[in-house]
LUMTI-959309 format. One record per residue (C-alpha): residue in one letter; x, y, z. Coordinates in pm, whole numbers, plus 50000, padded with zeros to 5 digits. Example, Ala and Ser with C-alpha at 12.3 -4.5 7.8 and 13.67 -1.06 7.14 Angstrom:
% LUMTI-959309
- A,51230,49550,50780
- S,51367,49894,50714
***
This chain:
% LUMTI-959309
- M,46115,52831,49805
- R,45946,52512,49932
- Y,45917,52379,49561
- F,46297,52410,49584
- F,46349,52272,49977
- S,46460,51936,49859
- S,46659,52046,49605
- T,46861,52303,49843
- L,46911,52000,50037
- I,47060,51806,49760
- L,47317,52088,49689
- A,47412,52142,50052
- A,47481,51769,50102
- I,47687,51775,49742
- T,47853,52136,49855
- L,48029,51964,50148
- F,48069,51676,49983
- L,48328,51873,49723
- Y,48457,52108,50008
- S,48575,51760,50180
- A,48706,51664,49838
- I,48869,51977,49779
- R,49080,52028,50102
- V,49208,51648,50088
- F,49343,51740,49741
- A,49441,52115,49835
- E,49703,51957,50138
- T,49968,51897,49945
- P,50238,52149,49909
- S,50083,52254,49543
- N,49807,52358,49728
- I,49866,52458,50086
- S,49546,52521,50331
- D,49450,52715,50661
- A,49479,52497,50913
- G,49401,52746,51209
- S,49637,53043,51421
- I,49699,53188,51764
- E,49623,53524,51809
- F,49679,53519,52158
- G,49695,53317,52498
- H,49762,53439,52828
- G,49648,53829,52844
- N,49798,53993,52555
- Q,50088,53774,52422
- K,50153,53771,52086
- P,50419,53533,51910
- R,50692,53673,51759
- Y,50953,53433,51739
- S,50903,53023,51776
- D,50995,52688,51737
- T,50840,52340,51785
- F,50920,52028,52006
- T,50708,51717,52147
- I,50732,51535,52437
- G,50536,51210,52483
- A,50210,51242,52271
- K,50185,51598,52313
- T,50324,51836,52054
- F,50427,52236,52197
- L,50487,52551,52028
- I,50739,52793,52245
- S,50747,53146,52101
- T,50827,53485,52238
- S,50546,53730,52295
- A,50454,54056,52365
- G,50410,53971,52743
- D,50105,54119,52994
- G,50283,54470,53018
- G,50328,54534,52653
- S,50652,54567,52465
- G,50955,54604,52698
- N,50806,54355,52961
- E,50791,54033,52677
- G,50709,53714,52794
- I,50731,53339,52665
- T,50457,53128,52613
- T,50383,52780,52559
- Y,50101,52625,52365
- D,49984,52252,52390
- I,49873,52220,51985
- S,49862,51865,51932
- D,49497,51960,51839
- L,49502,52221,51604
- D,49126,52254,51634
- N,49157,52312,52003
- I,49482,52490,52082
- T,49569,52558,52460
- T,49780,52751,52647
- A,50025,52530,52875
- D,50209,52806,53021
- H,50325,53161,53046
- V,50584,53382,53224
- N,50727,53721,53185
- D,51030,53910,53201
- T,51132,54041,53550
- C,50983,54414,53607
- A,50964,54519,53951
- S,50721,54819,53905
- C,50492,54565,53721
- G,50482,54314,54018
- Y,50653,54030,53802
- D,50952,53798,53968
- Q,50925,53464,53784
- G,51331,53403,53797
- Y,51319,53539,53400
- D,51559,53809,53385
- R,51653,53802,53036
- I,51395,53768,52811
- K,51311,54150,52716
- Y,51358,54211,52372
- P,51382,53836,52221
- A,51565,53762,51926
- A,51495,53402,51901
- I,51438,53098,52112
- E,51514,52734,52016
- A,51404,52391,52176
- F,51612,52112,52252
- T,51677,51803,52472
- I,51969,51631,52617
- G,51816,51272,52766
- S,51512,51289,52792
- D,51457,51622,52921
- T,51342,51934,52727
- Y,51507,52270,52729
- A,51498,52600,52553
- V,51723,52842,52499
- H,51629,53247,52447
- I,51818,53508,52374
- G,51777,53855,52332
- I,51902,54252,52413
- E,52002,54113,52750
- G,52149,53804,52719
- I,52083,53411,52738
- Q,51815,53280,52901
- L,51783,52897,52990
- I,51458,52714,53035
- A,51344,52360,53152
- I,50997,52243,52999
- D,50809,51905,53181
- A,50573,51704,53002
- N,50299,51952,53024
- G,50465,52238,52925
- D,50534,52394,53227
- M,50844,52613,53248
- T,51122,52658,53521
- S,51393,52913,53450
- K,51758,52759,53486
- G,51931,53042,53524
- A,52047,53354,53265
- V,52364,53511,53172
- A,52384,53892,53042
- D,52564,54013,52684
- S,52842,54071,52852
- G,53169,53996,52981
- D,53256,53644,52837
- Y,52976,53689,52617
- I,52870,53870,52294
- A,52658,54178,52259
- L,52312,54077,52085
- A,52017,54276,51919
- S,51670,54226,51881
- S,51579,54496,51615
- I,51358,54348,51342
- S,51639,54466,51049
- S,51911,54268,51247
- P,51829,54059,51509
- S,52059,53731,51620
- D,51965,53405,51572
- L,52084,53045,51701
- S,52105,52737,51638
- T,52204,52412,51870
- F,52396,52091,51771
- V,52571,51810,51922
- I,52939,51723,51899
- G,53004,51362,52107
- S,52800,51380,52439
- N,52794,51725,52421
- T,52500,51978,52326
- Y,52596,52341,52234
- A,52446,52667,52099
- I,52620,52886,51834
- I,52461,53214,51828
- T,52486,53531,51583
- G,52504,53860,51748
- G,52316,54064,51512
- G,52272,54460,51494
- E,52658,54596,51480
- S,52849,54309,51691
- N,52977,54175,51363
- K,53057,53877,51627
- V,52925,53502,51640
- Q,53038,53253,51948
- I,52977,52919,52076
- V,52787,52841,52420
- D,52831,52486,52602
- L,52479,52386,52714
- S,52558,52029,52809
- D,52482,52104,53191
- V,52199,52278,53170
- G,51985,52057,53376
- S,52187,52166,53693
- G,52116,52512,53680
- N,51889,52735,53830
- E,51772,53050,53824
- D,51997,53181,54030
- S,52342,52974,53932
- P,52302,52933,53578
- S,52515,52602,53388
- I,52627,52782,53059
- T,52968,52755,52938
- A,53134,53047,52681
- K,53363,52886,52395
- D,53542,53012,52110
- I,53415,53388,51951
- V,53472,53494,51584
- E,53426,53810,51428
- H,53413,53973,51111
- D,53815,54058,50995
- A,54036,53940,50701
- T,53970,53615,50787
- F,53606,53611,50894
- T,53512,53820,50545
- E,53168,53758,50547
- L,53043,53854,50944
- L,52942,54216,50879
- T,52602,54206,51068
- P,52547,53832,51106
- V,52193,53743,51129
- G,52102,53385,51025
- V,52255,53082,51099
- D,52208,52694,51058
- T,52451,52386,51133
- F,52507,52062,50945
- V,52749,51794,50890
- I,52930,51661,50638
- D,53119,51392,50726
- S,53292,51346,51052
- N,53276,51762,51045
- T,53054,51978,51219
- Y,52979,52360,51023
- A,52759,52627,51042
- I,52663,52899,50780
- V,52635,53247,50915
- T,52460,53531,50646
- G,52622,53869,50697
- N,52320,54091,50626
- T,52586,54419,50537
- D,52847,54221,50363
- N,52606,54054,50109
- G,52754,53720,50177
- V,52745,53382,50383
- Q,53050,53274,50553
- I,53110,52917,50619
- L,53286,52800,50984
- D,53429,52496,51071
- I,53321,52434,51448
- S,53405,52084,51496
- D,53644,52203,51759
- V,53440,52422,51927
- D,53728,52644,52109
- N,53887,52703,51781
- I,53663,52823,51512
- A,53814,52818,51124
- A,53687,52967,50841
- R,53572,52752,50561
- G,53460,52956,50230
- I,53254,53205,50143
- A,52985,53307,49883
- E,52958,53702,49811
- D,52656,53858,49589
- G,52766,53969,49240
- A,52815,53778,48910
- T,52828,53385,49042
- F,52566,53454,49335
- T,52368,53668,49195
- T,52101,53658,49483
- L,52268,53735,49815
- D,52203,54089,49847
- G,52088,54164,50208
- P,52106,53800,50321
- R,51863,53698,50628
- G,51716,53365,50711
- V,51916,53047,50624
- D,51860,52644,50594
- T,52080,52363,50534
- F,51923,52041,50369
- T,52058,51712,50225
- I,51963,51563,49875
- G,52107,51202,49809
- S,52483,51245,49941
- S,52525,51625,49872
- T,52437,51898,50116
- Y,52302,52192,50023
- A,52181,52568,50193
- I,51901,52809,50082
- V,51948,53175,50167
- T,51670,53397,50158
- A,51810,53744,50033
- Q,51563,54049,50142
- D,51707,54280,49944
- D,51644,54108,49633
- N,51342,53969,49677
- G,51448,53656,49649
- V,51632,53308,49744
- Q,51976,53119,49630
- I,52051,52784,49702
- L,52430,52687,49747
- D,52607,52356,49718
- L,52817,52336,50054
- S,52917,51933,49937
- D,53316,52028,49932
- V,53344,52329,50208
- A,53590,52119,50367
- N,53796,52212,50075
- S,53667,52584,50094
- N,53412,52552,49779
- V,53090,52675,49770
- R,52892,52659,49469
- A,52612,52847,49319
- K,52296,52680,49262
- G,51919,52802,49124
- V,51778,53124,49245
- A,51399,53247,49259
- L,51290,53586,49237
- D,50969,53761,49332
- G,50739,53822,49010
- E,50503,53617,48841
- T,50561,53286,48898
- F,50700,53336,49249
- T,50442,53587,49419
- E,50503,53595,49756
- L,50883,53656,49822
- E,50934,54020,49832
- G,51145,54115,50160
- P,51189,53723,50220
- D,51262,53676,50621
- D,51308,53336,50683
- V,51277,52984,50537
- S,51251,52631,50624
- T,51314,52334,50436
- F,51062,52014,50480
- T,51086,51664,50250
- I,50805,51441,50160
- G,50904,51114,49970
- T,51170,51199,49730
- F,51107,51548,49670
- T,51254,51858,49849
- Y,51071,52176,49938
- A,51092,52502,50088
- M,50832,52753,50290
- V,50943,53124,50283
- A,50821,53419,50508
- S,50810,53708,50367
- Y,50789,54021,50580
- E,50710,54304,50304
- D,50444,54072,50091
- D,50288,53941,50403
- G,50275,53597,50261
- A,50415,53264,50238
- Q,50571,53074,49905
- I,50633,52729,49892
- L,50858,52627,49686
- D,50955,52280,49512
- I,51407,52291,49563
- S,51418,51927,49474
- D,51619,52004,49143
- V,51853,52238,49312
- D,51967,52384,48920
- N,51549,52481,48930
- I,51344,52589,49150
- T,50966,52572,49102
- A,50695,52787,49229
- Q,50480,52516,49409
- D,50186,52780,49590
- A,50136,53108,49776
- E,49915,53294,50016
- T,49924,53628,50140
- H,49759,53740,50441
- D,49382,53808,50521
- A,49345,53561,50173
- N,49141,53203,50235
- G,49173,53256,50623
- F,49571,53307,50649
- K,49705,53558,50900
- L,50081,53636,50770
- F,50101,54025,50837
- E,50452,54105,50856
- A,50574,53741,50874
- L,50890,53682,51016
- D,50991,53359,51154
- T,50928,52958,50997
- D,50920,52631,51133
- I,50803,52249,51011
- V,50599,51999,51274
- T,50460,51692,51237
- I,50141,51650,51396
- D,49947,51252,51399
- N,50147,51194,51119
- I,50066,51542,50912
- L,50283,51788,50816
- Y,50221,52169,50903
- G,50427,52456,50864
- V,50458,52771,51145
- I,50502,53141,51084
- T,50487,53390,51336
- S,50478,53739,51275
- N,50595,54088,51437
- Y,50445,54220,51754
- G,50204,54410,51514
- N,49981,54203,51468
- G,50152,53936,51646
- R,49989,53551,51552
- A,50160,53190,51501
- Q,49957,53088,51128
- F,49940,52683,51135
- I,49958,52579,50739
- K,49870,52241,50651
- L,50168,52116,50392
- N,50050,51764,50322
- D,49803,51512,50450
- D,49930,51217,50204
- I,50151,51062,50390
- T,50079,50735,50226
- S,50357,50490,50075
- P,50244,50359,49746
- T,50310,49985,49742
- V,50371,49800,49419
- A,50278,49392,49354
- I,50451,49183,49083
- T,50284,48910,48917
- S,50355,48712,48608
- S,50177,48568,48327
- S,50417,48267,48256
- G,50387,48128,48567
- S,50293,48151,48958
- S,50580,48248,49214
- G,50789,47932,49248
- S,50635,47724,48961
- S,50854,47651,48711
- T,50847,47664,48308
- G,51000,47592,48006
- S,50920,47926,47839
- T,51231,48109,47735
- T,51081,48453,47826
- L,50936,48516,48175
- S,50675,48819,48138
- F,50598,49051,48458
- T,50333,49279,48541
- A,50450,49545,48831
- T,50101,49687,49007
- F,50105,50026,49198
- N,49814,50139,49406
- E,49841,50426,49289
- S,49992,50643,48978
- V,50349,50693,49004
- S,50647,50829,48833
- N,51034,50794,48838
- F,51012,50454,48801
- V,51241,50319,48509
- I,51391,50011,48435
- G,51704,50027,48651
- D,51485,50016,48962
- I,51397,49641,48900
- T,51616,49441,49054
- V,51662,49091,48892
- T,51870,48813,49038
- G,51924,48445,48966
- S,52104,48131,48809
- A,51941,48180,48429
- N,52154,48331,48188
- D,52507,48200,48328
- G,52399,48433,48711
- S,52310,48729,48512
- P,51967,48729,48423
- A,51854,49123,48347
- A,51491,49293,48272
- S,51465,49389,47950
- N,51092,49521,47710
- F,51025,49749,47985
- D,50725,49964,47901
- G,50368,50109,48152
- S,50343,50429,48313
- G,50072,50562,48615
- T,50029,50236,48783
- T,50117,49957,48530
- Y,50460,49876,48409
- T,50576,49551,48215
- F,50891,49408,48144
- D,51040,49107,48030
- V,51307,48812,48136
- V,51487,48587,47909
- K,51646,48264,47965
- G,51982,48356,47769
- S,52249,48151,47765
- S,52107,47891,48039
- A,51822,47769,48242
- G,51794,47844,48578
- T,51579,48100,48854
- V,51485,48415,48798
- S,51423,48610,49126
- I,51262,48964,49127
- T,51196,49265,49360
- I,51162,49619,49343
- A,51333,49826,49644
- S,51178,50093,49834
- G,51208,50443,49679
- A,51165,50318,49319
- A,50913,50541,49258
- T,50701,50799,49399
- D,50320,50937,49381
- A,50238,51296,49310
- V,50349,51479,49644
- G,50658,51240,49687
- N,50602,50938,49929
- A,50846,50671,49797
- N,50725,50314,49729
- T,50773,50046,49989
- V,50947,49745,49907
- S,50748,49494,49681
- N,50729,49109,49699
- T,50956,48881,49573
- Y,50875,48662,49288
- I,51054,48367,49166
- L,51025,48142,48853
- T,51277,47837,48751
- I,51336,47847,48327
- I,51355,47420,48268
- D,51549,47263,47974
- P,51295,47070,47760
- T,51590,46882,47674
- N,51619,46727,48054
- T,51484,46356,48075
- P,51461,46211,48408
- T,51624,45853,48428
- N,51456,45616,48729
- T,51580,45287,48783
- P,51316,45104,48980
- S,51346,44801,49171
- N,51060,44616,49316
- T,51030,44236,49506
- A,50686,44035,49518
- T,50622,43730,49747
- A,50344,43510,49690
- T,50237,43204,49907
- T,49968,42960,49891
- T,49833,42743,50134
- L,49558,42451,50016
- T,49369,42212,50297
- A,49131,41958,50211
- E,48975,41724,50419
- F,48755,41434,50350
- E,48524,41216,50585
- D,48360,40961,50320
- Y,48259,40932,49991
- T,47883,41004,50042
- E,47999,41349,50243
- P,47956,41715,50049
- P,48282,41778,49811
- P,48553,41854,50006
- I,48633,42207,50153
- A,48931,42379,49963
- T,49063,42704,50182
- I,49333,42922,50014
- T,49561,43159,50173
- R,49765,43391,49996
- T,50010,43665,50164
- T,50137,43908,49889
- T,50442,44150,49952
- F,50506,44457,49720
- T,50842,44662,49734
- T,50921,44969,49532
- S,51276,45164,49522
- P,51260,45365,49245
- T,51548,45595,49200
- L,51533,45907,49044
- T,51838,46078,48865
- L,51802,46427,48689
- T,52052,46669,48528
- P,51989,46967,48612
- S,51884,46970,48966
- I,51550,47073,48915
- T,51199,46875,48987
- P,51021,46768,48705
- T,50699,46570,48710
- Y,50627,46278,48535
- T,50469,45903,48571
- V,50614,45567,48620
- T,50413,45281,48548
- F,50561,44901,48564
- T,50416,44564,48605
- P,50572,44314,48889
- T,50621,43986,48866
- Y,50619,43730,49076
- T,50572,43333,49113
- P,50305,43173,49363
- T,50319,42900,49550
- A,50087,42635,49687
- T,50147,42358,49933
- P,49795,42163,49971
- T,49772,41996,50268
- F,49471,41653,50254
- T,49464,41302,50426
- P,49200,41094,50180
- T,49122,40761,50301
- F,49219,40618,49947
- T,49460,40753,49662
- P,49149,41007,49450
- T,49301,41237,49151
- F,49102,41561,49168
- T,49147,41945,49056
- P,49014,42207,49254
- T,48963,42544,49089
- A,48991,42837,49367
- T,48903,43208,49249
- E,49059,43471,49496
- E,48798,43780,49588
- D,48951,44099,49577
- E,48609,44214,49730
- P,48405,44082,50005
- E,48052,43898,49901
- S,47819,44086,49754
- D,47444,44077,49925
- N,47331,43914,49580
- E,47506,43568,49711
- A,47384,43639,50051
- D,47001,43637,49966
- E,47042,43315,49812
- P,46867,43001,50037
- S,47068,42721,50188
- T,47035,42349,50054
- P,47093,42142,50323
- N,46917,41842,50176
- K,47033,41804,49916
- T,47229,41495,49825
- P,47598,41514,49827
- Q,47804,41398,49530
- P,48127,41225,49594
- P,48414,41364,49392
- T,48509,41143,49085
- A,48830,40937,49138
- S,49027,40684,48988
- S,49288,40466,49162
- I,49649,40580,49135
- P,49898,40345,49300
- T,50059,40625,49493
- N,49940,40901,49739
- S,50094,41180,49518
- P,49908,41532,49609
- V,49833,41728,49288
- A,49867,42108,49315
- P,49575,42323,49249
- T,49572,42599,48963
- V,49612,42916,49129
- T,49480,43204,48916
- S,49608,43580,49060
- S,49435,43924,48948
- L,49662,44131,49125
- P,49606,44463,48953
- Q,49920,44650,48789
- P,50028,44961,49058
- V,50039,45251,48933
- I,50289,45563,49053
- S,50161,45895,48936
- V,50432,46172,49003
- G,50351,46385,48731
- T,50310,46407,48342
- L,50564,46269,48186
- T,50589,45905,48143
- S,50837,45660,48193
- T,50800,45241,48168
- S,51043,45077,48377
- V,51231,44752,48279
- S,51224,44457,48500
- P,51538,44387,48664
- D,51494,44006,48646
- P,51442,43940,48276
- T,51422,43536,48282
- T,51098,43628,48552
- T,50778,43498,48438
- Q,50521,43821,48322
- M,50191,43808,48459
- P,49931,43722,48227
- P,49764,44095,48071
- Q,49394,44175,48194
- I,49112,44092,47980
- S,48962,44428,47936
- N,48603,44437,48010
- P,48431,44767,47826
- I,48128,44730,48056
- N,48384,44711,48365
- T,48569,44998,48244
- A,48283,45227,48156
- I,48144,45176,48462
- S,48433,45196,48685
- N,48508,45531,48531
- I,48098,45658,48615
- K,48155,45970,48814
- F,47826,46128,48926
- G,47788,46558,49053
- W,47504,46687,49225
- D,47394,46945,48971
- L,47020,47060,48828
- L,46977,46681,48625
- E,47065,46474,48892
- N,46695,46359,48894
- A,46705,46290,48546
- V,47051,46121,48580
- R,47016,45941,48892
- E,46687,45798,48815
- P,46718,45588,48532
- F,47029,45440,48693
- D,46832,45381,49014
- G,46599,45181,48783
- V,46892,44996,48603
- L,47024,44861,48929
- T,46666,44737,49039
- A,46650,44546,48762
- L,46977,44380,48691
- R,46929,44285,49098
- L,46554,44112,49042
- I,46746,43953,48686
- T,47054,43804,48907
- K,46798,43670,49171
- S,46518,43477,48889
- N,46775,43370,48604
- R,47090,43208,48779
- Q,47288,43222,48394
- T,47262,43597,48399
- D,47358,43566,48745
- R,47701,43365,48641
- T,47769,43553,48367
- F,47760,43951,48562
- S,47917,43763,48885
- T,48215,43607,48667
- S,48330,43990,48570
- N,48202,44181,48920
- N,47952,44418,48684
- V,47659,44351,48962
- D,47918,44377,49274
- R,48042,44737,49073
- L,47689,44842,48985
- S,47562,44790,49335
- T,47885,45003,49500
- I,47840,45288,49287
- T,47845,45573,49530
- W,47663,45968,49527
- D,47861,46246,49653
- T,47576,46432,49700
- P,47384,46466,50008
- A,47115,46204,50161
- W,46813,46363,50130
- P,46570,46237,49920
- L,46503,46300,49545
- L,46260,46457,49378
- T,46123,46222,49102
- G,45905,46387,48838
- A,45961,46650,48571
- S,46006,46989,48682
- P,45705,47236,48540
- P,45814,47437,48311
- M,45871,47828,48392
- P,45622,48046,48318
- Q,45732,48343,48096
- P,45659,48644,48193
- E,45441,48883,47985
- I,45631,49159,47833
- P,45433,49430,47754
- D,45507,49577,47371
- P,45751,49822,47461
- N,45652,50026,47105
- Q,45309,50135,47305
- P,45317,50507,47393
- S,45356,50583,47772
- F,45190,50876,47944
- W,45438,50830,48218
- L,45752,50800,47991
- A,45636,51122,47887
- I,45637,51274,48216
- I,45983,51112,48314
- L,46130,51278,47973
- T,45998,51595,48040
- L,45957,51703,48404
- P,46351,51710,48512
- L,46376,51952,48185
- L,46100,52166,48320
- L,46262,52148,48690
- A,46605,52211,48594
- I,46468,52535,48366
- T,46287,52699,48647
- F,46587,52614,48892
- A,46790,52800,48675
- R,46593,53101,48683
- F,46553,53110,49049
- L,46923,53064,49044
- L,46919,53411,48814
- N,46706,53581,49064
- R,46953,53538,49372
- E,47215,53706,49130
- I,47424,53423,49069
- T,47517,53575,48710
- H,47784,53247,48620
- A,47602,53086,48342
- W,47849,52787,48397
- L,47762,52782,48759
- R,47390,52818,48722
- Y,47417,52539,48431
- L,47616,52295,48691
- L,47361,52371,48960
- A,47051,52325,48718
- Q,47207,51931,48704
- L,47109,51849,49055
- P,46718,51875,49008
- F,46756,51750,48646
- F,46925,51395,48701
- G,46799,51380,49043
- T,46482,51372,48920
- T,46537,51153,48600
- L,46629,50940,48826
- I,46353,50897,49099
- L,46098,50932,48854
- L,46301,50651,48689
- F,46298,50434,48994
- L,45934,50480,49107
- Y,45799,50373,48704
- L,45973,50061,48727
- T,45907,49957,49056
- W,45576,50049,48982
- N,45590,49851,48673
- P,45900,49537,48748
- D,45737,49329,48412
- L,45895,49613,48188
- L,46266,49504,48315
- P,46292,49247,48039
- A,46191,49420,47764
- I,46516,49665,47860
- T,46728,49614,47544
- I,47092,49854,47509
- L,46878,49966,47241
- T,46646,50179,47498
- I,46914,50300,47721
- I,47082,50428,47353
- V,46788,50584,47280
- L,46704,50722,47648
- L,47087,50858,47649
- F,46996,51051,47344
- V,46690,51205,47454
- L,46879,51349,47765
- L,47137,51432,47602
- I,46903,51618,47358
- E,46775,51802,47697
- E,47135,51915,47815
- A,47129,52051,47530
- I,46800,52266,47556
- L,46893,52333,47919
- L,47251,52434,47782
- F,47080,52746,47551
- Y,46886,52816,47819
- V,47108,52891,48046
- I,47347,53076,47807
- M,47088,53298,47682
- Q,46899,53303,47976
- R,47089,53648,48104
- P,47088,53830,47766
- T,46689,53782,47722
- E,46661,53907,48105
- I,46865,54189,48009
- I,46613,54285,47670
- Q,46320,54255,47896
- A,46462,54442,48161
- D,46565,54733,47928
- T,46199,54652,47732
- T,46038,54745,48059
- E,46274,55038,48132
- S,46194,55230,47796
- L,45815,55169,47873
- R,45810,55391,48173
***
């Protein structure tokens, strides 16, 4: 046993994981699960008929019960079911019984038939009916009950019944600001009555506030009210209706109860050729799908259910829909008693309590013409307690949907059933390979993809909303394809370019349990016409002012000082006109023209003629010129002059190096034409290959930085030395500004010192020869198989006779040991990792496959071998 200890722990962990996974999968309508039950609470209480309600953050169950004194002294109990793993009794009251010592103000709760909770404003109440009358109850936030009085089932109120065969039922409803209840007589009363509960809060145990309204009974007008049992209410347009099952009449009666003082008949459905499953109807529940209203009715004598279309009851029309009968498909529909419907996403389901089958049947009624079975459970199977199942209800706790089924007193319980815990709606995102949302494209066909976060169904091309101005305002989706989580479709340009907007509305698709998707993102693309060319009318002005000042003391001083000042103002106002109104991208380039003016000012002592030359500097003086030593002792040379009869100044020659401005807007290029054709164009700049090449050099920080930067540093240093020592070289580089540009090269890298010298070569790991045999590899490939075979034999000794189960469980030591040994082997021999190739992996998998086949053969032959050995041993004896 100690030998298998670690494997047992692994098996236990995996089993726990699989159990959790199975529970998650099971908690759907197609595979319901037990969520606990109430067997008793206060004394000997046993739930019979029940209802659920919520006050604040708490959820409660209120039920009729056997009471402390047993049958004949029933009570009412409230349970706090907010935590189904810790259900507690909130309150309990008993019917007044002088001999038993009970008098809590509840005089009419003996022999219960039905109970239902309802709200008026922020207050919660319950109405209870039984053989002795109608009991009103107030319930506070802790589930504590207070009697609001009761009325007997006599005089203004119809007689009620509580027998299991034909009990009374009730359903509350609201018209305007008033709250009412419609009550069926059950038994032999053959009557239905409406009571007004609007003022229940003002009553007390001695003076109830309840008002009797209209009563109808079985007659020529109301033909299906013989032994009325089940009842439910529904609203179509502005009218309120009720459907009542006539147990003895084998049919249902539709009533218009919009006027509570004047109930009117609105159609019937009777068991026969059209309505084939209405023999002995009992429970009924109404539901809507789309704009239609339906009812599902349990037929106890037919052992099935019938769906009715009530959408046209205003015209007294009731139409037959699908049926489900007890048998191989619907296994828990024998003697169905009550039914409740619920929805998950776009799917509609029904839960049926079957008295004779002691079970529960889940039905998918989304297609009212074709009912399908989802799941079924019976008493004492899989933890369910469903003996003599009577009453059903649906409740949501912490966003998880549960069903509640209560049973007869003989084995009274409230069974909670987890119907679904997948309440998350699928999400969907729209993407496109034709461009990002909000961008423009010249493509005439846009391709889109809709991606859901889980597999969905019912998603069709009509669920895609396409709007925009493309195709003359009518873009449409086409070429639709896909399934599961991914769907693709196209939108074409059509007759015109324009915008295309894509969205998917909520509820377009559903997941496996019926949760509908949420709304998608909105994706917008603009299709542009490539023939549209933007036009532009740029305008520009440029002014230049040059001032020259020359001053001379005498001819023996240094040459005159010339100062040139120029101020340039440049203004560009391009005007762009596009058709259609879209935003293209383009580049506008143009060359401004201007005429500089220079006004020299000087005062010579004689009339010289000279021509100074001024060169405008765009950059500050470089460090090279700053390094030049001053020469104050040089003999100044006077300017060359010739006598001129007049004192007329000569304007200096000014050469401009103003760069051509470039406006970068996009990718298309348009060249403007100067608005003044007489303006003299700027002389073109002389292309300098060295200047162009150096100005375009950009360096990045990467692994080759040392190799790139060091040669350039050396060149820079050499050039600077040459500049200082060779005046001709200095003048050559200075003219083209190359040295200045080289000196201002910047690096976009960190400022720390760089390593010099070549990096030593990376040592290559020594890879052992993979062809050499290895003792450890033999152990890795054989030990797991031996352990798996031994474990399979161990399982057989533990009476696990299913070969497939032994084979699956034997995988635990097989793969566990293999992975552990491989991990240890490669950890101890890390140098072998570079030797692993795809061929190595294929060979390893092939060997493992062969061992799997050996293990499977052993497990299959294991049992016959044991039997043969046992027979041989027996014969020898």
